[in-house]
mmCIF file of the N, C-alpha and C atoms, coordinates in Angstrom:
data_MODEL
# 
_entry.id   MODEL 
# 
loop_
_atom_site.group_PDB 
_atom_site.id 
_atom_site.type_symbol 
_atom_site.label_atom_id 
_atom_site.label_alt_id 
_atom_site.label_comp_id 
_atom_site.label_asym_id 
_atom_site.label_entity_id 
_atom_site.label_seq_id 
_atom_site.pdbx_PDB_ins_code 
_atom_site.Cartn_x 
_atom_site.Cartn_y 
_atom_site.Cartn_z 
_atom_site.occupancy 
_atom_site.B_iso_or_equiv 
_atom_site.pdbx_formal_charge 
_atom_site.auth_seq_id 
_atom_site.auth_comp_id 
_atom_site.auth_asym_id 
_atom_site.auth_atom_id 
_atom_site.pdbx_PDB_model_num 
ATOM 1   N N  . MET A 1 1  ? 0.787   -1.200 0.014   1.00 0.00 ? 1  MET A N  1 
ATOM 2   C CA . MET A 1 1  ? 0.021   -0.002 -0.001  1.00 0.00 ? 1  MET A CA 1 
ATOM 3   C C  . MET A 1 1  ? 0.866   1.268  0.004   1.00 0.00 ? 1  MET A C  1 
ATOM 4   N N  . PRO A 1 2  ? 2.027   1.260  0.635   1.00 0.00 ? 2  PRO A N  1 
ATOM 5   C CA . PRO A 1 2  ? 2.827   2.557  0.624   1.00 0.00 ? 2  PRO A CA 1 
ATOM 6   C C  . PRO A 1 2  ? 3.342   2.846  -0.770  1.00 0.00 ? 2  PRO A C  1 
ATOM 7   N N  . PHE A 1 3  ? 3.273   1.968  -1.685  1.00 0.00 ? 3  PHE A N  1 
ATOM 8   C CA . PHE A 1 3  ? 3.742   2.213  -3.061  1.00 0.00 ? 3  PHE A CA 1 
ATOM 9   C C  . PHE A 1 3  ? 2.823   3.165  -3.820  1.00 0.00 ? 3  PHE A C  1 
ATOM 10  N N  . ALA A 1 4  ? 1.570   3.073  -3.624  1.00 0.00 ? 4  ALA A N  1 
ATOM 11  C CA . ALA A 1 4  ? 0.586   3.888  -4.337  1.00 0.00 ? 4  ALA A CA 1 
ATOM 12  C C  . ALA A 1 4  ? 0.763   5.383  -4.070  1.00 0.00 ? 4  ALA A C  1 
ATOM 13  N N  . PRO A 1 5  ? 0.867   5.829  -2.838  1.00 0.00 ? 5  PRO A N  1 
ATOM 14  C CA . PRO A 1 5  ? 1.093   7.293  -2.567  1.00 0.00 ? 5  PRO A CA 1 
ATOM 15  C C  . PRO A 1 5  ? 2.371   7.794  -3.172  1.00 0.00 ? 5  PRO A C  1 
ATOM 16  N N  . ARG A 1 6  ? 3.390   6.959  -3.124  1.00 0.00 ? 6  ARG A N  1 
ATOM 17  C CA . ARG A 1 6  ? 4.672   7.398  -3.717  1.00 0.00 ? 6  ARG A CA 1 
ATOM 18  C C  . ARG A 1 6  ? 4.594   7.555  -5.255  1.00 0.00 ? 6  ARG A C  1 
ATOM 19  N N  . LEU A 1 7  ? 3.896   6.635  -5.860  1.00 0.00 ? 7  LEU A N  1 
ATOM 20  C CA . LEU A 1 7  ? 3.691   6.691  -7.291  1.00 0.00 ? 7  LEU A CA 1 
ATOM 21  C C  . LEU A 1 7  ? 2.886   7.939  -7.656  1.00 0.00 ? 7  LEU A C  1 
ATOM 22  N N  . LEU A 1 8  ? 1.832   8.160  -6.943  1.00 0.00 ? 8  LEU A N  1 
ATOM 23  C CA . LEU A 1 8  ? 1.007   9.332  -7.179  1.00 0.00 ? 8  LEU A CA 1 
ATOM 24  C C  . LEU A 1 8  ? 1.784   10.636 -7.019  1.00 0.00 ? 8  LEU A C  1 
ATOM 25  N N  . PHE A 1 9  ? 2.602   10.688 -5.976  1.00 0.00 ? 9  PHE A N  1 
ATOM 26  C CA . PHE A 1 9  ? 3.418   11.868 -5.757  1.00 0.00 ? 9  PHE A CA 1 
ATOM 27  C C  . PHE A 1 9  ? 4.414   12.068 -6.910  1.00 0.00 ? 9  PHE A C  1 
ATOM 28  N N  . ALA A 1 10 ? 5.050   10.986 -7.357  1.00 0.00 ? 10 ALA A N  1 
ATOM 29  C CA . ALA A 1 10 ? 5.998   11.056 -8.476  1.00 0.00 ? 10 ALA A CA 1 
ATOM 30  C C  . ALA A 1 10 ? 5.268   11.597 -9.749  1.00 0.00 ? 10 ALA A C  1 
ATOM 31  N N  . LEU A 1 11 ? 4.068   11.057 -10.005 1.00 0.00 ? 11 LEU A N  1 
ATOM 32  C CA . LEU A 1 11 ? 3.360   11.509 -11.190 1.00 0.00 ? 11 LEU A CA 1 
ATOM 33  C C  . LEU A 1 11 ? 2.989   13.013 -11.122 1.00 0.00 ? 11 LEU A C  1 
ATOM 34  N N  . LEU A 1 12 ? 2.575   13.464 -9.903  1.00 0.00 ? 12 LEU A N  1 
ATOM 35  C CA . LEU A 1 12 ? 2.291   14.874 -9.745  1.00 0.00 ? 12 LEU A CA 1 
ATOM 36  C C  . LEU A 1 12 ? 3.512   15.763 -9.917  1.00 0.00 ? 12 LEU A C  1 
ATOM 37  N N  . LEU A 1 13 ? 4.651   15.261 -9.549  1.00 0.00 ? 13 LEU A N  1 
ATOM 38  C CA . LEU A 1 13 ? 5.894   16.048 -9.743  1.00 0.00 ? 13 LEU A CA 1 
ATOM 39  C C  . LEU A 1 13 ? 6.256   16.144 -11.190 1.00 0.00 ? 13 LEU A C  1 
ATOM 40  N N  . LEU A 1 14 ? 6.016   15.120 -11.986 1.00 0.00 ? 14 LEU A N  1 
ATOM 41  C CA . LEU A 1 14 ? 6.384   15.040 -13.374 1.00 0.00 ? 14 LEU A CA 1 
ATOM 42  C C  . LEU A 1 14 ? 5.351   15.669 -14.325 1.00 0.00 ? 14 LEU A C  1 
ATOM 43  N N  . THR A 1 15 ? 4.171   15.937 -13.877 1.00 0.00 ? 15 THR A N  1 
ATOM 44  C CA . THR A 1 15 ? 3.100   16.445 -14.728 1.00 0.00 ? 15 THR A CA 1 
ATOM 45  C C  . THR A 1 15 ? 3.483   17.735 -15.401 1.00 0.00 ? 15 THR A C  1 
ATOM 46  N N  . PRO A 1 16 ? 4.091   18.710 -14.753 1.00 0.00 ? 16 PRO A N  1 
ATOM 47  C CA . PRO A 1 16 ? 4.430   19.973 -15.483 1.00 0.00 ? 16 PRO A CA 1 
ATOM 48  C C  . PRO A 1 16 ? 5.432   19.765 -16.652 1.00 0.00 ? 16 PRO A C  1 
ATOM 49  N N  . LEU A 1 17 ? 6.185   18.720 -16.615 1.00 0.00 ? 17 LEU A N  1 
ATOM 50  C CA . LEU A 1 17 ? 7.131   18.456 -17.705 1.00 0.00 ? 17 LEU A CA 1 
ATOM 51  C C  . LEU A 1 17 ? 6.406   18.028 -18.992 1.00 0.00 ? 17 LEU A C  1 
ATOM 52  N N  . TRP A 1 18 ? 5.240   17.568 -18.888 1.00 0.00 ? 18 TRP A N  1 
ATOM 53  C CA . TRP A 1 18 ? 4.457   17.112 -20.090 1.00 0.00 ? 18 TRP A CA 1 
ATOM 54  C C  . TRP A 1 18 ? 3.828   18.240 -20.809 1.00 0.00 ? 18 TRP A C  1 
ATOM 55  N N  . ALA A 1 19 ? 3.600   19.369 -20.186 1.00 0.00 ? 19 ALA A N  1 
ATOM 56  C CA . ALA A 1 19 ? 2.905   20.471 -20.819 1.00 0.00 ? 19 ALA A CA 1 
ATOM 57  C C  . ALA A 1 19 ? 3.898   21.464 -21.393 1.00 0.00 ? 19 ALA A C  1 
ATOM 58  N N  . PRO A 1 20 ? 3.845   21.734 -22.689 1.00 0.00 ? 20 PRO A N  1 
ATOM 59  C CA . PRO A 1 20 ? 4.759   22.710 -23.285 1.00 0.00 ? 20 PRO A CA 1 
ATOM 60  C C  . PRO A 1 20 ? 4.440   24.087 -22.835 1.00 0.00 ? 20 PRO A C  1 
ATOM 61  N N  . ALA A 1 21 ? 5.417   24.891 -22.569 1.00 0.00 ? 21 ALA A N  1 
ATOM 62  C CA . ALA A 1 21 ? 5.161   26.276 -22.148 1.00 0.00 ? 21 ALA A CA 1 
ATOM 63  C C  . ALA A 1 21 ? 5.766   27.247 -23.145 1.00 0.00 ? 21 ALA A C  1 
ATOM 64  N N  . ALA A 1 22 ? 4.997   28.219 -23.496 1.00 0.00 ? 22 ALA A N  1 
ATOM 65  C CA . ALA A 1 22 ? 5.454   29.292 -24.440 1.00 0.00 ? 22 ALA A CA 1 
ATOM 66  C C  . ALA A 1 22 ? 4.720   30.586 -24.044 1.00 0.00 ? 22 ALA A C  1 
ATOM 67  N N  . PRO A 1 23 ? 5.340   31.712 -24.296 1.00 0.00 ? 23 PRO A N  1 
ATOM 68  C CA . PRO A 1 23 ? 4.612   32.961 -24.008 1.00 0.00 ? 23 PRO A CA 1 
ATOM 69  C C  . PRO A 1 23 ? 3.449   33.167 -24.927 1.00 0.00 ? 23 PRO A C  1 
ATOM 70  N N  . ALA A 1 24 ? 2.416   33.814 -24.448 1.00 0.00 ? 24 ALA A N  1 
ATOM 71  C CA . ALA A 1 24 ? 1.278   34.051 -25.249 1.00 0.00 ? 24 ALA A CA 1 
ATOM 72  C C  . ALA A 1 24 ? 1.584   35.115 -26.335 1.00 0.00 ? 24 ALA A C  1 
ATOM 73  N N  . PRO A 1 25 ? 1.064   35.001 -27.542 1.00 0.00 ? 25 PRO A N  1 
ATOM 74  C CA . PRO A 1 25 ? 1.332   36.038 -28.541 1.00 0.00 ? 25 PRO A CA 1 
ATOM 75  C C  . PRO A 1 25 ? 0.640   37.359 -28.251 1.00 0.00 ? 25 PRO A C  1 
ATOM 76  N N  . TRP A 1 26 ? 1.129   38.431 -28.769 1.00 0.00 ? 26 TRP A N  1 
ATOM 77  C CA . TRP A 1 26 ? 0.529   39.749 -28.667 1.00 0.00 ? 26 TRP A CA 1 
ATOM 78  C C  . TRP A 1 26 ? -0.246  40.115 -29.935 1.00 0.00 ? 26 TRP A C  1 
ATOM 79  N N  . TYR A 1 27 ? -1.330  40.843 -29.789 1.00 0.00 ? 27 TYR A N  1 
ATOM 80  C CA . TYR A 1 27 ? -2.137  41.286 -30.933 1.00 0.00 ? 27 TYR A CA 1 
ATOM 81  C C  . TYR A 1 27 ? -2.505  42.732 -30.715 1.00 0.00 ? 27 TYR A C  1 
ATOM 82  N N  . TYR A 1 28 ? -2.764  43.457 -31.844 1.00 0.00 ? 28 TYR A N  1 
ATOM 83  C CA . TYR A 1 28 ? -3.496  44.681 -31.751 1.00 0.00 ? 28 TYR A CA 1 
ATOM 84  C C  . TYR A 1 28 ? -4.957  44.363 -31.797 1.00 0.00 ? 28 TYR A C  1 
ATOM 85  N N  . TRP A 1 29 ? -5.788  45.042 -30.916 1.00 0.00 ? 29 TRP A N  1 
ATOM 86  C CA . TRP A 1 29 ? -7.195  44.855 -30.877 1.00 0.00 ? 29 TRP A CA 1 
ATOM 87  C C  . TRP A 1 29 ? -7.851  46.181 -31.229 1.00 0.00 ? 29 TRP A C  1 
ATOM 88  N N  . ARG A 1 30 ? -8.928  46.177 -32.049 1.00 0.00 ? 30 ARG A N  1 
ATOM 89  C CA . ARG A 1 30 ? -9.607  47.411 -32.447 1.00 0.00 ? 30 ARG A CA 1 
ATOM 90  C C  . ARG A 1 30 ? -10.989 47.403 -31.922 1.00 0.00 ? 30 ARG A C  1 
ATOM 91  N N  . SER A 1 31 ? -11.378 48.541 -31.312 1.00 0.00 ? 31 SER A N  1 
ATOM 92  C CA . SER A 1 31 ? -12.743 48.688 -30.772 1.00 0.00 ? 31 SER A CA 1 
ATOM 93  C C  . SER A 1 31 ? -13.734 48.805 -31.908 1.00 0.00 ? 31 SER A C  1 
ATOM 94  N N  . THR A 1 32 ? -14.862 48.114 -31.791 1.00 0.00 ? 32 THR A N  1 
ATOM 95  C CA . THR A 1 32 ? -15.930 48.234 -32.795 1.00 0.00 ? 32 THR A CA 1 
ATOM 96  C C  . THR A 1 32 ? -16.778 49.420 -32.546 1.00 0.00 ? 32 THR A C  1 
ATOM 97  N N  . VAL A 1 33 ? -16.564 50.088 -31.422 1.00 0.00 ? 33 VAL A N  1 
ATOM 98  C CA . VAL A 1 33 ? -17.353 51.281 -31.062 1.00 0.00 ? 33 VAL A CA 1 
ATOM 99  C C  . VAL A 1 33 ? -16.725 52.532 -31.661 1.00 0.00 ? 33 VAL A C  1 
ATOM 100 N N  . ASP A 1 34 ? -15.472 52.790 -31.288 1.00 0.00 ? 34 ASP A N  1 
ATOM 101 C CA . ASP A 1 34 ? -14.814 54.037 -31.744 1.00 0.00 ? 34 ASP A CA 1 
ATOM 102 C C  . ASP A 1 34 ? -13.518 53.853 -32.573 1.00 0.00 ? 34 ASP A C  1 
ATOM 103 N N  . GLY A 1 35 ? -13.117 52.619 -32.810 1.00 0.00 ? 35 GLY A N  1 
ATOM 104 C CA . GLY A 1 35 ? -11.946 52.346 -33.679 1.00 0.00 ? 35 GLY A CA 1 
ATOM 105 C C  . GLY A 1 35 ? -10.603 52.471 -32.939 1.00 0.00 ? 35 GLY A C  1 
ATOM 106 N N  . ALA A 1 36 ? -10.608 52.659 -31.626 1.00 0.00 ? 36 ALA A N  1 
ATOM 107 C CA . ALA A 1 36 ? -9.389  52.733 -30.858 1.00 0.00 ? 36 ALA A CA 1 
ATOM 108 C C  . ALA A 1 36 ? -8.634  51.401 -30.959 1.00 0.00 ? 36 ALA A C  1 
ATOM 109 N N  . ARG A 1 37 ? -7.305  51.498 -30.853 1.00 0.00 ? 37 ARG A N  1 
ATOM 110 C CA . ARG A 1 37 ? -6.482  50.301 -30.911 1.00 0.00 ? 37 ARG A CA 1 
ATOM 111 C C  . ARG A 1 37 ? -5.686  50.136 -29.621 1.00 0.00 ? 37 ARG A C  1 
ATOM 112 N N  . VAL A 1 38 ? -5.580  48.925 -29.139 1.00 0.00 ? 38 VAL A N  1 
ATOM 113 C CA . VAL A 1 38 ? -4.784  48.600 -27.958 1.00 0.00 ? 38 VAL A CA 1 
ATOM 114 C C  . VAL A 1 38 ? -3.983  47.307 -28.292 1.00 0.00 ? 38 VAL A C  1 
ATOM 115 N N  . CYS A 1 39 ? -2.901  47.187 -27.589 1.00 0.00 ? 39 CYS A N  1 
ATOM 116 C CA . CYS A 1 39 ? -2.059  45.987 -27.742 1.00 0.00 ? 39 CYS A CA 1 
ATOM 117 C C  . CYS A 1 39 ? -2.218  45.131 -26.461 1.00 0.00 ? 39 CYS A C  1 
ATOM 118 N N  . ALA A 1 40 ? -2.629  43.889 -26.671 1.00 0.00 ? 40 ALA A N  1 
ATOM 119 C CA . ALA A 1 40 ? -2.846  43.001 -25.533 1.00 0.00 ? 40 ALA A CA 1 
ATOM 120 C C  . ALA A 1 40 ? -2.685  41.543 -25.988 1.00 0.00 ? 40 ALA A C  1 
ATOM 121 N N  . GLN A 1 41 ? -2.481  40.645 -25.043 1.00 0.00 ? 41 GLN A N  1 
ATOM 122 C CA . GLN A 1 41 ? -2.371  39.221 -25.342 1.00 0.00 ? 41 GLN A CA 1 
ATOM 123 C C  . GLN A 1 41 ? -3.731  38.591 -25.517 1.00 0.00 ? 41 GLN A C  1 
ATOM 124 N N  . THR A 1 42 ? -4.742  39.099 -24.774 1.00 0.00 ? 42 THR A N  1 
ATOM 125 C CA . THR A 1 42 ? -6.059  38.553 -24.880 1.00 0.00 ? 42 THR A CA 1 
ATOM 126 C C  . THR A 1 42 ? -7.043  39.682 -25.172 1.00 0.00 ? 42 THR A C  1 
ATOM 127 N N  . SER A 1 43 ? -8.241  39.347 -25.546 1.00 0.00 ? 43 SER A N  1 
ATOM 128 C CA . SER A 1 43 ? -9.211  40.352 -25.944 1.00 0.00 ? 43 SER A CA 1 
ATOM 129 C C  . SER A 1 43 ? -9.560  41.233 -24.732 1.00 0.00 ? 43 SER A C  1 
ATOM 130 N N  . PRO A 1 44 ? -9.606  42.556 -24.899 1.00 0.00 ? 44 PRO A N  1 
ATOM 131 C CA . PRO A 1 44 ? -10.009 43.423 -23.793 1.00 0.00 ? 44 PRO A CA 1 
ATOM 132 C C  . PRO A 1 44 ? -11.446 43.243 -23.318 1.00 0.00 ? 44 PRO A C  1 
ATOM 133 N N  . GLY A 1 45 ? -12.244 42.564 -24.170 1.00 0.00 ? 45 GLY A N  1 
ATOM 134 C CA . GLY A 1 45 ? -13.642 42.310 -23.729 1.00 0.00 ? 45 GLY A CA 1 
ATOM 135 C C  . GLY A 1 45 ? -14.555 42.349 -24.972 1.00 0.00 ? 45 GLY A C  1 
ATOM 136 N N  . PRO A 1 46 ? -15.840 42.362 -24.673 1.00 0.00 ? 46 PRO A N  1 
ATOM 137 C CA . PRO A 1 46 ? -16.833 42.460 -25.775 1.00 0.00 ? 46 PRO A CA 1 
ATOM 138 C C  . PRO A 1 46 ? -16.717 43.799 -26.503 1.00 0.00 ? 46 PRO A C  1 
ATOM 139 N N  . GLY A 1 47 ? -16.861 43.777 -27.783 1.00 0.00 ? 47 GLY A N  1 
ATOM 140 C CA . GLY A 1 47 ? -16.751 45.025 -28.591 1.00 0.00 ? 47 GLY A CA 1 
ATOM 141 C C  . GLY A 1 47 ? -15.376 45.196 -29.137 1.00 0.00 ? 47 GLY A C  1 
ATOM 142 N N  . TRP A 1 48 ? -14.478 44.252 -29.009 1.00 0.00 ? 48 TRP A N  1 
ATOM 143 C CA . TRP A 1 48 ? -13.101 44.366 -29.545 1.00 0.00 ? 48 TRP A CA 1 
ATOM 144 C C  . TRP A 1 48 ? -12.912 43.188 -30.496 1.00 0.00 ? 48 TRP A C  1 
ATOM 145 N N  . GLU A 1 49 ? -12.181 43.476 -31.655 1.00 0.00 ? 49 GLU A N  1 
ATOM 146 C CA . GLU A 1 49 ? -11.809 42.432 -32.591 1.00 0.00 ? 49 GLU A CA 1 
ATOM 147 C C  . GLU A 1 49 ? -10.317 42.542 -32.858 1.00 0.00 ? 49 GLU A C  1 
ATOM 148 N N  . ARG A 1 50 ? -9.733  41.383 -33.199 1.00 0.00 ? 50 ARG A N  1 
ATOM 149 C CA . ARG A 1 50 ? -8.330  41.297 -33.422 1.00 0.00 ? 50 ARG A CA 1 
ATOM 150 C C  . ARG A 1 50 ? -8.040  42.036 -34.770 1.00 0.00 ? 50 ARG A C  1 
ATOM 151 N N  . ASP A 1 51 ? -6.954  42.900 -34.737 1.00 0.00 ? 51 ASP A N  1 
ATOM 152 C CA . ASP A 1 51 ? -6.694  43.810 -35.886 1.00 0.00 ? 51 ASP A CA 1 
ATOM 153 C C  . ASP A 1 51 ? -5.274  43.609 -36.419 1.00 0.00 ? 51 ASP A C  1 
ATOM 154 N N  . SER A 1 52 ? -4.549  42.566 -36.069 1.00 0.00 ? 52 SER A N  1 
ATOM 155 C CA . SER A 1 52 ? -3.224  42.421 -36.569 1.00 0.00 ? 52 SER A CA 1 
ATOM 156 C C  . SER A 1 52 ? -2.836  40.934 -36.508 1.00 0.00 ? 52 SER A C  1 
ATOM 157 N N  . ALA A 1 53 ? -1.664  40.727 -37.162 1.00 0.00 ? 53 ALA A N  1 
ATOM 158 C CA . ALA A 1 53 ? -1.065  39.348 -37.051 1.00 0.00 ? 53 ALA A CA 1 
ATOM 159 C C  . ALA A 1 53 ? -0.334  39.289 -35.713 1.00 0.00 ? 53 ALA A C  1 
ATOM 160 N N  . VAL A 1 54 ? 0.198   38.123 -35.462 1.00 0.00 ? 54 VAL A N  1 
ATOM 161 C CA . VAL A 1 54 ? 0.885   37.836 -34.174 1.00 0.00 ? 54 VAL A CA 1 
ATOM 162 C C  . VAL A 1 54 ? 2.170   38.680 -34.122 1.00 0.00 ? 54 VAL A C  1 
ATOM 163 N N  . HIS A 1 55 ? 2.407   39.241 -32.931 1.00 0.00 ? 55 HIS A N  1 
ATOM 164 C CA . HIS A 1 55 ? 3.642   39.889 -32.599 1.00 0.00 ? 55 HIS A CA 1 
ATOM 165 C C  . HIS A 1 55 ? 4.353   39.067 -31.514 1.00 0.00 ? 55 HIS A C  1 
ATOM 166 N N  . GLU A 1 56 ? 5.595   38.737 -31.720 1.00 0.00 ? 56 GLU A N  1 
ATOM 167 C CA . GLU A 1 56 ? 6.285   37.869 -30.728 1.00 0.00 ? 56 GLU A CA 1 
ATOM 168 C C  . GLU A 1 56 ? 6.850   38.639 -29.582 1.00 0.00 ? 56 GLU A C  1 
ATOM 169 N N  . GLY A 1 57 ? 7.207   39.871 -29.754 1.00 0.00 ? 57 GLY A N  1 
ATOM 170 C CA . GLY A 1 57 ? 7.769   40.639 -28.702 1.00 0.00 ? 57 GLY A CA 1 
ATOM 171 C C  . GLY A 1 57 ? 6.658   41.206 -27.791 1.00 0.00 ? 57 GLY A C  1 
ATOM 172 N N  . PRO A 1 58 ? 7.054   41.554 -26.549 1.00 0.00 ? 58 PRO A N  1 
ATOM 173 C CA . PRO A 1 58 ? 6.088   42.142 -25.617 1.00 0.00 ? 58 PRO A CA 1 
ATOM 174 C C  . PRO A 1 58 ? 5.619   43.517 -26.058 1.00 0.00 ? 58 PRO A C  1 
ATOM 175 N N  . GLY A 1 59 ? 4.380   43.839 -25.817 1.00 0.00 ? 59 GLY A N  1 
ATOM 176 C CA . GLY A 1 59 ? 3.864   45.138 -26.154 1.00 0.00 ? 59 GLY A CA 1 
ATOM 177 C C  . GLY A 1 59 ? 3.761   45.408 -27.630 1.00 0.00 ? 59 GLY A C  1 
ATOM 178 N N  . CYS A 1 60 ? 3.604   44.359 -28.448 1.00 0.00 ? 60 CYS A N  1 
ATOM 179 C CA . CYS A 1 60 ? 3.473   44.463 -29.903 1.00 0.00 ? 60 CYS A CA 1 
ATOM 180 C C  . CYS A 1 60 ? 4.723   45.040 -30.574 1.00 0.00 ? 60 CYS A C  1 
ATOM 181 N N  . HIS A 1 61 ? 5.840   44.908 -29.948 1.00 0.00 ? 61 HIS A N  1 
ATOM 182 C CA . HIS A 1 61 ? 7.105   45.285 -30.614 1.00 0.00 ? 61 HIS A CA 1 
ATOM 183 C C  . HIS A 1 61 ? 7.691   44.058 -31.277 1.00 0.00 ? 61 HIS A C  1 
ATOM 184 N N  . PRO A 1 62 ? 8.256   44.200 -32.469 1.00 0.00 ? 62 PRO A N  1 
ATOM 185 C CA . PRO A 1 62 ? 8.838   43.040 -33.109 1.00 0.00 ? 62 PRO A CA 1 
ATOM 186 C C  . PRO A 1 62 ? 10.068  42.503 -32.341 1.00 0.00 ? 62 PRO A C  1 
ATOM 187 N N  . ARG A 1 63 ? 10.318  41.273 -32.428 1.00 0.00 ? 63 ARG A N  1 
ATOM 188 C CA . ARG A 1 63 ? 11.457  40.689 -31.705 1.00 0.00 ? 63 ARG A CA 1 
ATOM 189 C C  . ARG A 1 63 ? 12.742  41.195 -32.377 1.00 0.00 ? 63 ARG A C  1 
ATOM 190 N N  . ARG A 1 64 ? 13.685  41.607 -31.553 1.00 0.00 ? 64 ARG A N  1 
ATOM 191 C CA . ARG A 1 64 ? 14.969  42.097 -32.107 1.00 0.00 ? 64 ARG A CA 1 
ATOM 192 C C  . ARG A 1 64 ? 15.797  40.961 -32.649 1.00 0.00 ? 64 ARG A C  1 
ATOM 193 N N  . LYS A 1 65 ? 16.359  41.242 -33.820 1.00 0.00 ? 65 LYS A N  1 
ATOM 194 C CA . LYS A 1 65 ? 17.283  40.249 -34.405 1.00 0.00 ? 65 LYS A CA 1 
ATOM 195 C C  . LYS A 1 65 ? 18.665  40.488 -33.876 1.00 0.00 ? 65 LYS A C  1 
ATOM 196 N N  . VAL A 1 66 ? 19.336  39.429 -33.551 1.00 0.00 ? 66 VAL A N  1 
ATOM 197 C CA . VAL A 1 66 ? 20.652  39.472 -32.966 1.00 0.00 ? 66 VAL A CA 1 
ATOM 198 C C  . VAL A 1 66 ? 21.649  39.020 -34.059 1.00 0.00 ? 66 VAL A C  1 
ATOM 199 N N  . LEU A 1 67 ? 22.634  39.863 -34.295 1.00 0.00 ? 67 LEU A N  1 
ATOM 200 C CA . LEU A 1 67 ? 23.705  39.546 -35.255 1.00 0.00 ? 67 LEU A CA 1 
ATOM 201 C C  . LEU A 1 67 ? 24.944  39.148 -34.498 1.00 0.00 ? 67 LEU A C  1 
ATOM 202 N N  . VAL A 1 68 ? 25.346  37.920 -34.765 1.00 0.00 ? 68 VAL A N  1 
ATOM 203 C CA . VAL A 1 68 ? 26.593  37.366 -34.124 1.00 0.00 ? 68 VAL A CA 1 
ATOM 204 C C  . VAL A 1 68 ? 27.694  37.479 -35.103 1.00 0.00 ? 68 VAL A C  1 
ATOM 205 N N  . VAL A 1 69 ? 28.729  38.197 -34.705 1.00 0.00 ? 69 VAL A N  1 
ATOM 206 C CA . VAL A 1 69 ? 29.917  38.333 -35.596 1.00 0.00 ? 69 VAL A CA 1 
ATOM 207 C C  . VAL A 1 69 ? 31.087  37.613 -34.943 1.00 0.00 ? 69 VAL A C  1 
ATOM 208 N N  . PRO A 1 70 ? 31.604  36.617 -35.651 1.00 0.00 ? 70 PRO A N  1 
ATOM 209 C CA . PRO A 1 70 ? 32.733  35.850 -34.998 1.00 0.00 ? 70 PRO A CA 1 
ATOM 210 C C  . PRO A 1 70 ? 34.008  36.743 -34.986 1.00 0.00 ? 70 PRO A C  1 
ATOM 211 N N  . MET A 1 71 ? 34.710  36.568 -33.869 1.00 0.00 ? 71 MET A N  1 
ATOM 212 C CA . MET A 1 71 ? 36.014  37.319 -33.722 1.00 0.00 ? 71 MET A CA 1 
ATOM 213 C C  . MET A 1 71 ? 37.134  36.506 -34.353 1.00 0.00 ? 71 MET A C  1 
ATOM 214 N N  . ARG A 1 72 ? 38.114  37.206 -34.823 1.00 0.00 ? 72 ARG A N  1 
ATOM 215 C CA . ARG A 1 72 ? 39.272  36.527 -35.433 1.00 0.00 ? 72 ARG A CA 1 
ATOM 216 C C  . ARG A 1 72 ? 40.373  36.464 -34.471 1.00 0.00 ? 72 ARG A C  1 
# 
């Protein structure tokens, strides 16, 4: 009987490893009432529709490209 609680505990510890984690994408949202635009990861609420493609950087800024220059 002591084996079952240990197995359950081990499964609970390993559960987060099965779920992939990634940051939520950012979008511009446009108000259907006055046309205002906001940047958010989720809809601000009723009356808003998505108005752009996915932005990977926070706050709807594009991700910076890094240039690696080898040294001689």
